[in-house]
N, C-alpha and C positions, 0 to 999 in steps of 0.2 A: 413476073414478080421480082425475080433476082435482079434483072436488068434495071428496073425502076429503083429498087433499094440501093443498088450499087451506084447509080447515077446521083441520087441524093447524098449518099455517103461521100462521094468524091467532091461534090460541090460544097458540102459542109466542111470538109477538110481544107479545101483551098481557100475558104473564106477566112481561115485563121492563118497565122504565120506558117510558112511552108518552105520547102527547098527551092521553089521557084521565085518566091517573093517574100522577103522577111516580114513585111507588114500585112501580108495576106491580101487576097482579092475580096475585100469585104462586100463589094457590090453583089456578090453571089448570095449573100444572106437574104436578099429580097425574094429569092425564088428557089433556094436550095431544096426546100421541103415539098415542092410541087409534085415531083415524081413519087415521093413517099406517100403523099396524100392520095394519089391515084391508086397506089398499091393497097391502101387501107379501105378504099371504096368497096362496099358490099361484102366485106369480110365478116365472118362471125367472130366471136370472142377469141377462140383458139387461133384463128388465122391472124387476127390483129396482134395477138401476143407474139407469135412467131415472127411476124414482120417487124414489130417493134424491137424485139431482141436482136434480130439480124441487122437492122439499120443501126441501132445503138452500138452494137459491138464493132461492126465494120468501120463506122465513122470515127469512133473514139480510138480504136486501135491505130488508125491512120493518123488522127489528129495529134496524138501524144507519142508517136513512134520515137521521138527524140529521147524518151525516158529509158529506152532499152539499155543504153550504155550505163545508165545510172543504177538500174535494178530491174532485172528481168521479171522476178516475181512481183515487184512493185508495179511494173508496167502492166502485167496481166491483170493484177487485182484492181488497179486504177481504171483500166478499160472496162472491166466487168462492172465496177461500181458506177461509173459514168453512164453505162448502158441502162441502168435502172430507170433513168428519166424517160427514155424513149419507150420502154416497156409500159410504164405507167400511163404515158400519153396515149399510146396505141390501145391499151386495154380499155380506157374510158372514152375513146374517140367514137362518138355517135352523134353527129350533127343532126339537128332537127329536120325532119322532112317537111314539116308544115310551116315552121317559123324560120324560114331561111334567112330573113333579114338580120337575125341575131347571131347567125352562125359564125360570122367573122369575129365577133367579140367572144363567143363561147370557145371557139378553138384557140384563140389567142390566150384567153384566161386559162384554159386547160393546160397549155404549154407552160405557163407560169407556175401553175399548181404542181406540175410534174417536176419542174426544176426545184421548187421549194421543198417538195418531199425528198428529193435526192440530197438537197443540202443538209437536211436533218439526219438522213441516213448516214451521210458522210461526216457527221459530227461538226457541221458548220462550214465545210468547204463550199464556197459559193460561186464557183466557176459556172458561167452560163453563156447562153448565146450572145448576150449583149457585149461580151468581151471582144468579139471580132470587130465591133464598131468603135473600139476605144480610140482610134485615131481620127474619127469623125467628130471633132470637138463640138460643133454646133448641135448635132443630133443628140449627143450624149448629155447635154446640160440638164435635160428634164430629170435625169437620174438624181440630181441634187435635191429633188422634192420627193420622188416616189421610189428611189432606189433603182438599181440597174435592171430589175425585173420588168420595169415599164418599157425598156428598150426591147427586150425579148417579146413583150406583148405586141408592140407595134410591128416588129419584123414578121412575126408569125401571122398577124392579121393581114399583112400584105401577101404573104405566101398563100394563105387560104383564099384570099380574094382573086389572085391570079389563077389558082387551081379551079375555083368556081367559075371564072370567066371562060376557061377552056373546056368546061363540061358541055358536051353537045346536048345533053338532055335538059340542061337548065334553061329556063325562060330568059329571053334577052334582057328584060327589065330587071330581073333579079341579079343577073350578072353585072349590070351597070350599077345597081344599088350596092352590091358587095364591093366593087372596085371603088366606088365613091366613098364608102365608109372608111376603107383602108387609106385612101388618099388623104382624107380629112385627118386621120390619125397621124400620118407622116407629116403633113403640112403643119399640124399643131405642134408636133415635137420640134421641127426645124424652126418654126416661128418663135417658139419660146427660147430656143437656143440662140438665135440671131439677136433677139431683143436683149437677152441676158448679156451676151458678149459685147454688144454695141453700147449698152448703158452702164457697163462696169466702169467704175471710177479707177483710172490707172494709178492715182496717188496712193501711197502707202497708208494702210489703215491700222498699222501697228508698228512696233519697233523693228528696225532693220537687223537681220540676223545674217551673219556670214558663216557658211558651212563649207568645209573642204572634205571631199570624200576620196578615198583611195580605191582604185580598181587594180587588183593584183593578178598575178598569173601563176599561182602555185598549185601543185598537185597534192591534194589531201587524201588520196586513197590509202586507207589503212593507217596503222600506227606508224609514226615517224620516229626515227632515232633522234637523240638529243642534239647531235650536231646539225641535223637538217632543220630542226625546230629553231635553233639559234640562227641559222642562216636565213630562214624566212623572216624572223623578227628583225634581223639586221637590214634586210632589203626593205622592209616596211618602214623602218626608222629613216633610212636614207630617202625614201620617197616622201615621207612626212616632212623632213627638213627641206627638201626641194620645193614642196608645196608652200611652206611658210616663207621661204626665201623669195619667191616670185610674187608674193601677195603684197599689195600696196598697203593694206590694212590687215592687222592680225585677225585670223579666223576666231569666231566665238566657239566653234566646235570642229574637231577633226574626227572623222569616222573611219575606222578600220573594218573590213568585211567580217562576215560570220567565220568563226574559228580561225581568224587570221593568226592567232596564237593557239595552235592545236593542243594545248596542255593547260594546266592550272598554274598560270604565272604568279598568282597571289601566294602560292605555297612553295614557289621556287625562289629562294633568296636572290640569286643572281638575276633572274628575269624580272623579278619584282623591282629590284633596285634600278635595273635598266629602264623600265617603263616609268617609274617614279622620276628618274632623272630626266627622261625625255619630256614629260609633262612640265617639269620645272624649267627646263631649258627653253621650250617654246612658249611657256607662259599662257597656256590655254587649256580648254577642256578636251579630253580624249575619250571617245567611245570605242571600246575594243571588243571584238568578238573573240571569245575564248571558251575552252572546255573546263568549266569550274567544277571542283569536287567538294562536296560537303557530306554531312552525316547521312543524307538520303541517297547519295550516289553521285554519278557524273551528270552534269547538265550541259546543254547547249546554251551559252549565256552571253550577255552583253554587260561589260563593266565600264562604268563612268568614273574617270579620274579627273579631278579638278586641276587647276593650274599649279597647285602645290604638290600634286602627285598623290593626294588623298583619295581613297575610294569613297565616292559620293553615293553611288547606287549600283545595285547588281540586279539584272533582270534575267530570269531563267525562262527559256522557251516553254510556253504552256500548251501548245498544240503540236505534239510530235507526230511524225509520219510513220504509220504502221509498216512493219517489215523493212524499213530502211533505217529508222532511228531506234526502234524498239519492237519487240514482239508482244502483242497484248496477251494477257494471261487468261485467254478464253480458248476453248478447245478448237473451234474452227480455224482461228488464226494459227494456232500451234500446228495443226495438221497441214495447213497450207505451207507454213514455214519448213516443216519436215520434208514435204514433197519436193520443194525447191532448194533444200539445204541452205536456208537463209541464215546469214550471219549478220548480226547488227551490233553496234556498240552498246546496246541496252542502256540508253540514256534515260534519265528520270525527268519527267515533265515538271515544270514549276507549278506552284499552287494556283488553281484556277481563280481564287479570290484575291490573288496578289495583284498589285498594280504595276503596269508597265510604264507608268508616268515618271519622267525624270525632269529635273530642273537644272538650268545653267544660268549663270550671271553674265550678261552681255557687257560689251565695252563701256556702255553708258550706265552700267550698274543696275539696269533693270533685269528682273528675273523673268524667265520665260519657261513655260512647261512644254514638254514634247513627249510623244509616245514612242515606244520601241517595239518593233516586230522583227522576228527572225525567220528568214527563209519562207516557207509555205504559209506563214501566218498572215501574209498580205492577201491571202485568199479567204480569210475569215472576216467577213464584213462586220459581224457583231463586235469584233475587237476594236476596229477603227471607230465604229459608232460610239462605243463606250469611251474611247479616248477623247472624242469630240465633246461628249457630255462632261468629262472630267477637266475640261479646259485646255486640252492640248492645242498648241498653236501650229504644230506640224508634226509629222511622224517620220522617224528614221527606220529604214528597213535594211538589215544586214543579211547578206546572202553569200552562199557558196555554190555557184553554178559550174564549178570546175569539172563536175562529173559529166556534164553534157558535151556531146561532140557535134551537135547541130546548133547553129545560131538561131534557128527557128524556135528552139526551146527557150533560149534566153529572152527572146522578144515576147513569146507567149506568156512567160512568167512575168515580164514587165507589165503586161496588160492588166494584171491583177492590181498593181499599184496605181495605174492610171485610173481605173474604175473607182478605187477607194478614194483617190484625191478628188474626183468629181463628186462622188456621193456625199462627201463630208466637207467639201469646199475648203480644204487646206492643203498646203504643199506636202508632198511626199518625197523624201530624199532616199536614194538607194546607193549602197556601197556593196560591191560584189567582187568576189574572186572570179575572174573571167566574167561572164554574164554581162548585164547592162547596168552600169552605174550612172547616176545622173539625178536631175531634179525634175519633178513634175509639178507644175503650178496648180493653183486651186481650180482652174478650169480644165485641167487635163492636158495642157500643152507641154511638149517635151522639147529637148534640144536635139536637133538632127545630128549635131557633131558627135554626141555620145553614142549614137547608133552606128557610127562609122568606125568606132574604135573597140568593138567587141573583141574580147580575149587579149587585148593589149594591156601592158602595164602603164597605167595613166593615173593622173589625179585631176579632179575637177573642183573648181571653187564657184560657189553661188552665193549671191547676196539677195535677200528677199524680205518683204514685209511679213512679219509673223502673223498678221491677221488680228482680228478682234479678240476680246476676252470672253465673248459669249460662250456659255457652256451647254447650249441646247442646239443640237444638229438641225440643219435645214430639212433633211430628208425624214420621212415618216417611218423609217425602219421597215418592219415587216407588214405594215398596215395594208399596203397595196396587195401583197400576196394573200393576206387574209380576206380582203375584199374579193379577190379572184376565186378563192375557195368558196366563199358564200355564193358568188354568181354562178359558178359551175353546179353547185348543189341545187340551187333554185331552178336553173335551166333543166337539169336532169328531172327534177320532180314535176316541173311545169309541163315539159314536153311529154313525159310519160303519161301524165293524167289526161292532157288534152288530146294526145294522138290516139288514145284508146277510145275516145268518144266517137 
């Protein structure tokens, strides 16, 4: 049992960005779960629970080990929370003994249901198996209709079909039928992707937007003295001027990373004057990550200054990370924080009903709306879905990955943004301290150049079509997950009734 679980955990981990290959060995996702499924075979409820917990814990401890340098308690808690999915899957795992032709779909749907349950337990954090395939652009395109969960469905369908084909007790025809079903799922996903990509019109379907993003290399651990804050701001100003100087056309928007000004510059007369002067000097819009203080407390924020240096909009991060940005006022969290002596900046999250939509005026005087996300918010699929509904033509993500010491963590974090771009079919722009800064187009394609300059002080300029004004997303949101829930329930009821006869 232990060997089978350990094998699946290793394969799962290597399918994602890792120490050996930054983009991960994603082909392993086709069969990583086969040993785990053999482990579940014939187990009672208690045995499946134990196996599910062990697989979930080992695989996730290994997959997100890059978070140790960021926060040990956060790393432990995240691994435990992620393990919930495997526990739910294993607990409900009971393929039909009589209607085996439907088992490929049942097991695939059950995996989706377990990921969906974990997403709600984790307050909307939607990381799932599909993320390991984020660089397989053709395969991922179907997520634009059904969300990334459909990718998990197809992957697990193939895993189960391979497991079923290897079972000696299974009839040959049933093995073939299972494999054929899975192959049809995979072929359908790839066919849709290739057709989508080949039929996509390369001509712009909206106004051209030029965005320049900074990738800085500062260390933001703990509170910084005033002179160090000023030094960071000066370096970012120099980098901004360099970016503008080499641009043949003036950018419509320049983006600084999350907390690139690790204090409230709006309440600091000297810093405020400096940023106002910069915006007026370069004559364009500036989106700046900062620690803004108001009557509610300190926020992790993004501030938009226009070309006159006026504050046009302020967005406060609405989905904070427990035990790293704040300690929830609930006793289990407080006990966990006390055990690990957790210290956080105790940030205050923005109002959930507040809008993260901002507007800028382009060079041709057209107004364009875009969404803003900060750090881990690019893993909240509902946030991006709502931005699309509200007419956002692209989304800007501000990040501070300076805490991580492994580049695999940067790339795994970037996969969130890639999936969000594909699901909503709009560009996603990332500006990060260390980490991965760059542009992801509406099909999920990225620039290889930006992956070669992780942790370096750089700037990148991108010009792209902002897309259409339609305010209804292509994807169906959670509908596919709800359908999977219904299918699992019906299969459970149907097989229970029929197999008793």
